[in-house]
N, C-alpha and C positions, 0 to 999 in steps of 0.2 A: 724845482722841488727836489728832484733826485740828487742834484749836486749838493744841496744843503744837507741832505741826510748822509751822503757819502762823506762829506767833511766832518759831520758830527760823529760818524762811526770811526773814521780814521783818527780823529783827535780825542776819542773816548768821551763823547758827549760834549764837545766844545760848545761853549755858550754862544748862541747866535748873535746877530747884530744887536747893538745896544737897544734895550727895550724902550728907551725914551724916543727912539725913532718911530715907534709904533704908537697908535692911539690907545687911550684907556679902554680896556676890554669891556664890551657890553653886547647888547643884542644885535648890533650892526656888524660886528667883526669877529664873533666867537661862535663856536659850534659848527655842526656839519652844514647847515644851511648857508653859511658864509664861507665855506671852504672854496678856494679857487679851483675851478674845474667842475663844481657841482652842477648837474643838469636838471635836478629835481627828481632824480630816480635813485633809489637805494636797492641793492640786491639782498635778498634774504640770506642771512649768514648762519642759519640754524644748523646747517650741516658742515660748516667750515671747519677744517682742521688746520690749525696754525703750525707752520714749520719754520725752521731757522733760516736766516740769511747768513751773511758773513760781514766782517768789519768793513770790507770794501764794497759790499753789495747787499744791503739790508733788504729783507723781504717786506714789501709794501702792500698792505691790504687797504683798498680804497672803496669807499662808499658802500658799506654793508650796513644792514639793519639787524640788530640782535634783540630778541624779546625773551627775557629771562636771564638769569645769571650767566655770565660769560667768563671763561678762564683761559689764561695763557699758561700752558703746562710747564712744570719744572724741566730745566734743561734746554728749553727754547731760548734762542738768543738772536739779537740783531733783527728786530721786527719793528715795523712802523704801522700803527693803526691810524688811518687818515680818513677824515670826512665820514665817520660812522655814527650811527645812532645806537646807544646802549640803553635799554629800558628794563627795569626790574621793579617788582613790588616785594622783593625778598627782604622784609624789614628786620627780622630777627627779634622783634618785640615779643615778649611773652604773650601767648594767646593768638599770635599771628601764624601764617603759614610757614614762615621761615625761621631758622635758627642760625645765629651768627651770620646774618644776611649780608649779601654783597651784590653790587651791580657787576663789577669786574674784579676778578682776582688775578694778580700778576705774580706768577712764580718764576718768571724768566729773568734773563740777564740782558741789560742794555735794550730796553723796550721804550719806544717813543709813541706818545699819544698826541696827535695834532689835529685840531679842528673837529673834535668829536663832541657829541652832546650826551650827557649822562642825566637820565630823568626817570621818574616812575613810569610804570606801564599805564597807569591811570592816576590822576586826570591828565588830559592832554596839555594843560597849561597850569601855571601856578594859580592857586586861589587868591582872592583879594585879601583874606585874613588867614593867619596860620591855623586858627581854630576850625577852619572849614576843611582842613585836610586831616584825615584819619591816618596817623603814621603807622598803625598796625597793618593796614591794607593798601596804603597809597604812598609808600616811601620805600627806600632801601637804606640799609645801615651804613654801608661803605660805598663811596663812589668808585675808587680804585684802592683795593686792599693789597698791598705788597705782601705776598704770602709768607707768614712766619714759618720757620723750620723747614723751608723747602730744601731739597737736596738735588743738585747743588744750590747754594745759597742764592736766593733772589736778590739782585742788586743792580743798580744802574737803571734809573727810570726818569724819563723826561716828559713833561706835559706842557704843550704850547697851544694857545688859542682855543681851549676847550670851554664848554659851558656845563656847569653843574647846578642842578636844583633838585629839591625833594630828598636830600640826603640827611642822614644822621651824622656821619663823618665823611667829609669830602675826599681827602687824600691822606692815606696812612702809610708812611714809609716804614721799612723794617730793616734795620741793621745794615744800611748802606755803608760802604767804605770807599769814599771818594779818593782817598790817598792811593788806592790801587787802580784808579782809573774808571770807577763806576759811581759817579756822584748822583745825587737826587736833585733834579732841576724842575722848577715850576715857574713859568713865565707867561704873561699875557693871557691868563685864564680868568673867566668870569664866574663867580660863585654868587648865587642869588636864591632867595626863597627856600631856605633849608626846611626840613620837616619840623613840626612843632617840638619845642623842648618841654621840659617837665611842667612849666607853668600853665601850659594849655591842656595838660592831662591826656594828650595823645588820643583825641577823639573819644573821650570818656574813660580812658584807661587810667584809673586812679593810682596805678603803680608809678606814674610819673613820666613815662615816655623816654625820649632821648636826652642825653647830655650832648647837645649839638656841638660839633667841632668842625673847623675848617681844614687847615693843613697841619699835620703834626702826628707824632707817635702817640697813640692812645693805649697801647698795651703795656701793662705793668710787668715787663719781663726783663728789665735791666739792660736792654740792648742800646747801642749807641749809634747815632747817625753821624758819620764822619764825612764831611765834604758835601755841601749843598748850596744851591744858588736859587734865590727866590726874588722875583722882581716883576713889577707892573701887573700884579694880580688885583682884581677888584672884587670886594665882597659887599653885596647889597642884600642883607638878610637880617631876619630876627634871629634870636638864639642867645644862650647864656655864655657861650664862648665861641663867637663866629670864627676866630682864628686861634688855633691851639698849638702852643709849643710846650707840650706836657713833659714832665719828668718821666723817666722810665721805670718808676716804681721804687719802693723802699729799699730794694736791693741795689739801687744805683743812685745813692744820694748826691753824687757829684754832678749829675746832670746827664741828659740823654743826647746832647748835641755837641759836636766839635767842628770848628772851621766852617761856620755857616755864614753866608753873605746874603 
């Protein structure tokens, strides 16, 4: 595993082995429970302070449990979050406990997420029907929100073998410039059971609940994602736009993405 991350760091997030050599992601090969080396024990990460590694020696955090919103600070670079559980009910829905809610905020540079699970704090597993989940108190708005307006600019993020459920927006990139060696990569991730979208009225919230989105820029700020690679991700979910490649707003009519594979 260390060799893989060293190569990724040295080659500025080099794309790993072809994804067709790996199975379709699902509950048998995604998330922390399926991480190689997992022994059934997670360490409480509530007091963890994330620090930088280097291009040749990334700082790897393995098998932690985070309950509540988690953030990677601006200026932190070359970090791997491996085999962790991220839980949050920070929904951001009007009338809920959170505003502009997130599970994880990434303001760093060249950050890798591998074999992690992103889920609500409650319930412990997805409901049989979306209407059975109250997205005001049993969801999070962003799985990983790459922090807009971070200084230095947040860019370079890779997600492999992760599990996401109970989200309003699963992965939201922000202004990556892959031409400078910091692309946005998402491979072999399993997205399932998103939080209810507007048609389910968000547990009785007549304001409409989420506009559920999978992978893509959702902020109308005109930023452009340059250089991204997306392959072998599986989405098994309800929602009005399970996978989203949205425009960057009216101030960027030409489109929000360049050089995407």
